[in-house]
C-alpha positions as CSV (number, residue, x, y, z in Angstrom):
1,M,82.1,39.4,-19.7
2,I,83.6,39.3,-23.3
3,L,83.5,41.8,-24.9
4,V,83.6,40.7,-28.8
5,N,84.8,43.2,-31.9
6,H,82.7,42.9,-34.4
7,K,85.2,44.3,-36.8
8,L,88.5,41.7,-35.9
9,I,85.5,38.5,-36.3
10,K,84.9,40.0,-39.8
11,N,88.4,40.4,-40.7
12,I,89.2,36.6,-39.5
13,K,86.4,35.1,-41.4
14,R,87.5,37.0,-44.6
15,L,91.4,36.1,-44.0
16,A,90.0,32.5,-43.8
17,V,87.9,32.6,-46.9
18,V,90.6,33.9,-48.9
19,S,93.2,31.3,-47.4
20,V,91.1,28.3,-47.9
21,C,90.7,29.7,-52.1
22,C,94.2,30.1,-52.5
23,F,94.7,26.4,-51.2
24,S,92.1,25.5,-53.4
25,L,94.0,26.8,-56.5
26,S,97.1,25.8,-55.5
27,A,96.0,22.1,-55.8
28,C,94.5,22.8,-59.8
29,V,98.3,23.6,-60.5
30,N,100.1,21.3,-63.2
31,E,103.1,21.4,-64.2
32,D,103.3,19.4,-67.1
33,V,102.6,21.5,-70.0
34,S,103.9,19.1,-72.5
35,D,100.8,19.3,-74.3
36,L,100.4,23.1,-74.6
37,E,104.1,23.8,-75.6
38,Q,103.6,20.5,-78.4
39,Y,100.4,22.3,-79.7
40,I,102.4,25.5,-79.8
41,Q,104.9,24.2,-82.1
42,S,102.2,22.1,-84.5
43,V,100.8,25.5,-85.3
44,R,103.9,27.0,-86.0
45,A,105.0,24.7,-88.1
46,K,102.4,25.2,-90.3
47,P,103.1,27.0,-93.8
48,K,101.7,30.6,-93.6
49,G,99.1,31.7,-96.0
50,T,99.4,34.3,-98.3
51,I,96.8,37.4,-98.2
52,P,94.5,37.5,-101.1
53,L,95.2,40.9,-103.4
54,L,92.6,43.4,-102.8
55,P,90.4,43.8,-105.8
56,E,90.9,46.2,-108.5
57,I,89.4,49.7,-107.7
58,K,86.9,50.7,-110.9
59,V,87.1,54.1,-112.3
60,V,83.4,55.4,-112.3
61,E,82.4,57.9,-114.7
62,P,81.1,60.8,-113.8
63,F,77.7,61.6,-114.5
64,L,76.9,65.1,-115.4
65,F,73.1,66.0,-114.5
66,N,71.3,68.2,-116.9
67,P,67.5,69.3,-115.4
68,D,66.8,71.4,-118.4
69,G,63.4,69.6,-119.8
70,L,62.8,67.9,-116.6
71,R,59.7,68.4,-114.2
72,N,61.1,70.4,-110.8
73,P,60.7,67.9,-108.3
74,F,59.7,69.8,-105.5
75,Q,56.2,71.2,-107.2
76,A,53.1,68.8,-107.1
77,V,51.9,66.5,-109.9
78,K,48.9,67.2,-111.4
79,R,46.6,63.9,-110.9
80,V,44.7,62.5,-113.5
81,E,41.9,62.7,-112.6
82,E,42.1,66.5,-112.3
83,E,43.4,66.7,-115.9
84,Q,40.4,64.9,-116.9
85,V,37.9,67.6,-115.2
86,A,39.7,70.2,-116.6
87,G,39.4,68.5,-119.9
88,T,42.7,68.8,-120.7
89,S,43.9,65.1,-120.6
90,S,40.8,63.2,-122.8
91,A,38.5,65.9,-123.7
92,F,36.4,62.6,-125.8
93,G,35.7,59.2,-124.3
94,I,34.4,57.4,-121.8
95,R,35.6,58.9,-117.9
96,P,34.3,59.0,-114.4
97,N,32.1,61.2,-112.7
98,V,34.8,62.1,-110.0
99,S,32.5,65.2,-109.1
100,R,29.8,63.1,-108.2
101,R,29.2,62.6,-104.3
102,K,30.5,58.9,-103.5
103,E,28.0,56.3,-102.3
104,E,28.8,54.4,-99.3
105,L,29.2,51.2,-101.2
106,E,31.8,52.5,-103.5
107,A,34.0,52.0,-100.0
108,Y,34.4,48.8,-100.6
109,S,35.9,46.2,-103.3
110,L,33.5,44.0,-105.1
111,D,35.4,41.0,-103.2
112,G,33.8,42.4,-100.4
113,L,30.3,42.8,-101.3
114,R,27.7,39.6,-101.4
115,M,24.1,40.0,-102.5
116,V,21.8,38.7,-100.2
117,G,18.6,38.9,-101.6
118,T,15.8,41.3,-103.7
119,V,12.8,43.4,-102.4
120,M,10.1,44.8,-104.3
121,M,9.4,48.5,-103.5
122,G,6.8,50.1,-105.1
123,K,7.4,50.0,-109.2
124,G,10.9,48.8,-108.8
125,K,13.3,46.2,-107.6
126,W,16.0,46.7,-105.0
127,A,18.7,44.5,-104.4
128,L,19.8,43.5,-100.6
129,I,23.7,43.7,-100.8
130,K,25.7,42.9,-97.4
131,A,28.9,44.7,-96.8
132,S,32.2,43.0,-95.4
133,D,31.6,45.2,-92.0
134,G,28.3,42.9,-92.0
135,T,25.8,46.0,-92.6
136,I,23.1,45.4,-95.4
137,H,22.2,48.0,-97.9
138,R,19.4,48.5,-100.1
139,V,20.4,49.5,-103.8
140,Q,18.7,50.2,-107.0
141,K,19.4,50.8,-110.9
142,G,21.5,53.6,-110.8
143,N,23.5,53.3,-107.8
144,Y,27.2,53.0,-107.5
145,M,29.0,50.3,-105.7
146,G,32.3,48.8,-105.7
147,R,35.9,51.0,-106.5
148,N,35.4,51.4,-109.5
149,Y,33.1,53.9,-110.7
150,G,30.0,50.9,-110.5
151,E,26.8,51.8,-111.8
152,I,24.1,49.3,-111.2
153,I,22.1,49.2,-114.8
154,Q,20.5,46.0,-113.8
155,I,18.8,43.9,-111.5
156,L,17.8,40.3,-111.8
157,D,16.4,37.8,-109.4
158,N,19.8,36.0,-109.1
159,R,22.3,39.2,-109.5
160,V,23.0,42.6,-110.0
161,E,24.9,43.8,-113.0
162,M,26.7,46.6,-113.2
163,M,29.2,48.9,-115.6
164,E,32.4,50.0,-114.0
165,I,34.9,52.2,-115.6
166,V,38.2,51.5,-114.9
167,P,42.0,52.5,-116.3
168,D,43.0,51.4,-119.5
169,K,46.2,53.6,-120.2
170,P,47.7,56.7,-118.7
171,G,44.7,59.0,-119.3
172,T,41.8,57.0,-120.9
173,W,39.4,55.2,-119.4
174,R,37.5,51.8,-120.2
175,E,33.9,50.5,-119.5
176,Q,33.6,46.9,-118.0
177,Q,30.7,44.9,-117.1
178,A,30.3,43.3,-113.8
179,S,28.7,41.2,-111.9
180,L,27.6,40.4,-108.4
181,A,25.8,37.0,-107.7
182,L,23.3,36.2,-105.3
183,S,25.0,33.9,-102.9
184,E,23.5,31.7,-100.3
Protein backbone atom coordinates (compact mmCIF):
# COMPACT_ATOMS: atom_id res chain seq x y z
CA MET A 1 0.00 0.00 0.00
CA ILE A 2 1.37 3.33 -1.02
CA LEU A 3 0.73 6.39 1.07
CA VAL A 4 0.37 9.49 -1.01
CA ASN A 5 1.18 12.82 0.50
CA HIS A 6 -1.42 15.30 -0.81
CA LYS A 7 0.75 18.33 -0.09
CA LEU A 8 3.56 16.89 -2.18
CA ILE A 9 1.20 16.29 -5.12
CA LYS A 10 -0.09 19.89 -4.90
CA ASN A 11 3.44 21.28 -4.90
CA ILE A 12 4.40 19.15 -7.91
CA LYS A 13 1.36 20.41 -9.82
CA ARG A 14 2.21 24.02 -9.00
CA LEU A 15 5.81 23.52 -10.11
CA ALA A 16 4.63 22.03 -13.40
CA VAL A 17 2.29 24.97 -14.09
CA VAL A 18 5.00 27.55 -13.30
CA SER A 19 7.55 25.82 -15.51
CA VAL A 20 5.10 25.63 -18.45
CA CYS A 21 4.35 29.39 -18.07
CA CYS A 22 8.07 30.27 -18.00
CA PHE A 23 8.76 28.15 -21.04
CA SER A 24 5.85 29.77 -22.94
CA LEU A 25 7.00 33.28 -22.10
CA SER A 26 10.57 32.59 -23.15
CA ALA A 27 9.34 31.65 -26.61
CA CYS A 28 7.75 35.11 -27.04
CA VAL A 29 10.97 37.07 -26.63
CA ASN A 30 12.11 38.84 -29.77
CA GLU A 31 15.61 40.20 -29.61
CA ASP A 32 15.14 42.50 -32.62
CA VAL A 33 13.87 45.80 -31.22
CA SER A 34 15.19 47.99 -34.01
CA ASP A 35 11.70 49.16 -35.03
CA LEU A 36 11.05 50.36 -31.46
CA GLU A 37 14.37 52.24 -31.34
CA GLN A 38 13.63 53.82 -34.72
CA TYR A 39 10.22 55.06 -33.50
CA ILE A 40 11.76 56.57 -30.36
CA GLN A 41 14.37 58.41 -32.45
CA SER A 42 11.69 59.82 -34.81
CA VAL A 43 9.66 61.10 -31.86
CA ARG A 44 12.73 62.74 -30.32
CA ALA A 45 13.66 64.33 -33.66
CA LYS A 46 10.36 66.21 -33.93
CA PRO A 47 10.59 69.89 -32.94
CA LYS A 48 9.35 70.58 -29.47
CA GLY A 49 6.22 72.73 -29.18
CA THR A 50 5.82 75.74 -26.97
CA ILE A 51 3.35 75.93 -24.17
CA PRO A 52 0.91 78.81 -24.72
CA LEU A 53 1.01 81.58 -22.16
CA LEU A 54 -1.72 81.80 -19.58
CA PRO A 55 -4.45 84.34 -20.38
CA GLU A 56 -4.14 87.68 -18.69
CA ILE A 57 -6.07 87.83 -15.44
CA LYS A 58 -8.66 90.56 -15.47
CA VAL A 59 -8.96 92.61 -12.33
CA VAL A 60 -12.52 92.56 -11.02
CA GLU A 61 -13.78 95.76 -9.49
CA PRO A 62 -15.05 95.14 -5.97
CA PHE A 63 -18.78 95.69 -5.43
CA LEU A 64 -20.01 97.24 -2.24
CA PHE A 65 -23.55 96.10 -1.43
CA ASN A 66 -25.71 98.74 0.22
CA PRO A 67 -29.04 97.23 1.40
CA ASP A 68 -30.60 100.56 2.44
CA GLY A 69 -34.09 100.88 0.96
CA LEU A 70 -34.26 97.26 -0.22
CA ARG A 71 -36.65 94.56 0.95
CA ASN A 72 -35.43 92.17 3.63
CA PRO A 73 -35.00 88.81 1.85
CA PHE A 74 -35.80 86.92 5.06
CA GLN A 75 -39.31 88.35 5.44
CA ALA A 76 -42.31 86.88 3.60
CA VAL A 77 -43.49 88.73 0.51
CA LYS A 78 -47.14 89.79 0.53
CA ARG A 79 -49.09 88.14 -2.24
CA VAL A 80 -50.95 90.31 -4.74
CA GLU A 81 -54.26 88.63 -3.92
CA GLU A 82 -53.89 89.40 -0.21
CA GLU A 83 -53.22 93.05 -1.01
CA GLN A 84 -56.31 93.20 -3.21
CA VAL A 85 -58.54 91.70 -0.52
CA ALA A 86 -57.18 94.23 1.95
CA GLY A 87 -57.81 97.00 -0.59
CA THR A 88 -54.24 98.30 -0.67
CA SER A 89 -53.33 97.49 -4.26
CA SER A 90 -56.32 98.20 -6.43
CA ALA A 91 -59.17 99.51 -4.38
CA PHE A 92 -61.23 100.15 -7.51
CA GLY A 93 -61.77 98.07 -10.61
CA ILE A 94 -62.14 94.43 -11.41
CA ARG A 95 -60.72 91.78 -9.13
CA PRO A 96 -61.58 88.15 -8.31
CA ASN A 97 -63.37 87.25 -5.12
CA VAL A 98 -60.66 85.22 -3.42
CA SER A 99 -62.68 84.78 -0.23
CA ARG A 100 -65.33 82.79 -2.15
CA ARG A 101 -65.13 78.99 -1.82
CA LYS A 102 -63.78 77.51 -5.07
CA GLU A 103 -65.99 75.16 -7.02
CA GLU A 104 -64.89 71.74 -8.23
CA LEU A 105 -64.41 72.68 -11.91
CA GLU A 106 -62.08 75.55 -10.99
CA ALA A 107 -59.34 72.98 -10.43
CA TYR A 108 -59.21 72.29 -14.21
CA SER A 109 -57.98 74.49 -17.03
CA LEU A 110 -60.53 75.13 -19.79
CA ASP A 111 -58.48 72.92 -22.12
CA GLY A 112 -59.20 69.96 -19.83
CA LEU A 113 -62.99 70.50 -19.89
CA ARG A 114 -65.49 69.45 -22.60
CA MET A 115 -69.17 70.30 -22.93
CA VAL A 116 -71.06 67.08 -23.66
CA GLY A 117 -74.66 68.26 -23.55
CA THR A 118 -77.44 70.26 -21.89
CA VAL A 119 -80.35 69.32 -19.63
CA MET A 120 -83.55 71.25 -18.91
CA MET A 121 -84.42 70.97 -15.21
CA GLY A 122 -87.25 73.03 -13.81
CA LYS A 123 -87.03 76.53 -15.26
CA GLY A 124 -83.31 76.49 -15.93
CA LYS A 125 -80.92 75.00 -18.43
CA TRP A 126 -77.95 73.04 -17.12
CA ALA A 127 -74.78 72.19 -19.05
CA LEU A 128 -73.04 68.84 -18.73
CA ILE A 129 -69.26 69.28 -18.52
CA LYS A 130 -66.82 66.37 -18.75
CA ALA A 131 -63.53 66.87 -16.89
CA SER A 132 -60.19 65.44 -17.98
CA ASP A 133 -60.48 62.68 -15.36
CA GLY A 134 -63.72 61.44 -17.00
CA THR A 135 -66.25 62.70 -14.46
CA ILE A 136 -69.28 64.60 -15.72
CA HIS A 137 -70.40 67.70 -13.81
CA ARG A 138 -73.67 69.63 -14.03
CA VAL A 139 -73.35 73.45 -14.06
CA GLN A 140 -75.75 76.35 -14.45
CA LYS A 141 -75.58 80.10 -14.92
CA GLY A 142 -73.60 81.66 -12.04
CA ASN A 143 -71.31 78.64 -11.46
CA TYR A 144 -67.56 78.96 -11.89
CA MET A 145 -65.11 76.84 -13.88
CA GLY A 146 -61.55 77.09 -15.17
CA ARG A 147 -58.50 78.43 -13.40
CA ASN A 148 -59.17 82.09 -14.29
CA TYR A 149 -62.24 82.66 -12.10
CA GLY A 150 -64.56 81.97 -15.08
CA GLU A 151 -68.21 82.67 -14.19
CA ILE A 152 -70.85 81.12 -16.44
CA ILE A 153 -73.01 83.92 -17.88
CA GLN A 154 -75.04 81.98 -20.44
CA ILE A 155 -75.77 78.38 -21.42
CA LEU A 156 -76.76 77.77 -25.03
CA ASP A 157 -77.50 74.47 -26.78
CA ASN A 158 -74.06 74.36 -28.45
CA ARG A 159 -71.80 76.24 -26.01
CA VAL A 160 -71.29 77.65 -22.53
CA GLU A 161 -70.26 81.32 -22.37
CA MET A 162 -68.35 82.67 -19.40
CA MET A 163 -66.52 85.75 -18.21
CA GLU A 164 -63.02 85.18 -16.84
CA ILE A 165 -60.99 87.52 -14.67
CA VAL A 166 -57.34 87.36 -15.75
CA PRO A 167 -54.29 89.25 -14.44
CA ASP A 168 -53.39 92.21 -16.63
CA LYS A 169 -50.54 94.09 -14.95
CA PRO A 170 -49.14 93.51 -11.50
CA GLY A 171 -52.00 94.24 -9.11
CA THR A 172 -54.63 94.80 -11.83
CA TRP A 173 -57.14 92.50 -13.46
CA ARG A 174 -59.29 92.54 -16.59
CA GLU A 175 -62.33 90.64 -17.82
CA GLN A 176 -62.07 88.31 -20.76
CA GLN A 177 -64.84 86.37 -22.49
CA ALA A 178 -64.39 82.64 -23.00
CA SER A 179 -66.62 79.85 -24.20
CA LEU A 180 -66.70 76.09 -24.12
CA ALA A 181 -68.19 74.55 -27.27
CA LEU A 182 -70.18 71.32 -27.46
CA SER A 183 -67.87 68.47 -28.43
CA GLU A 184 -69.23 65.62 -30.47
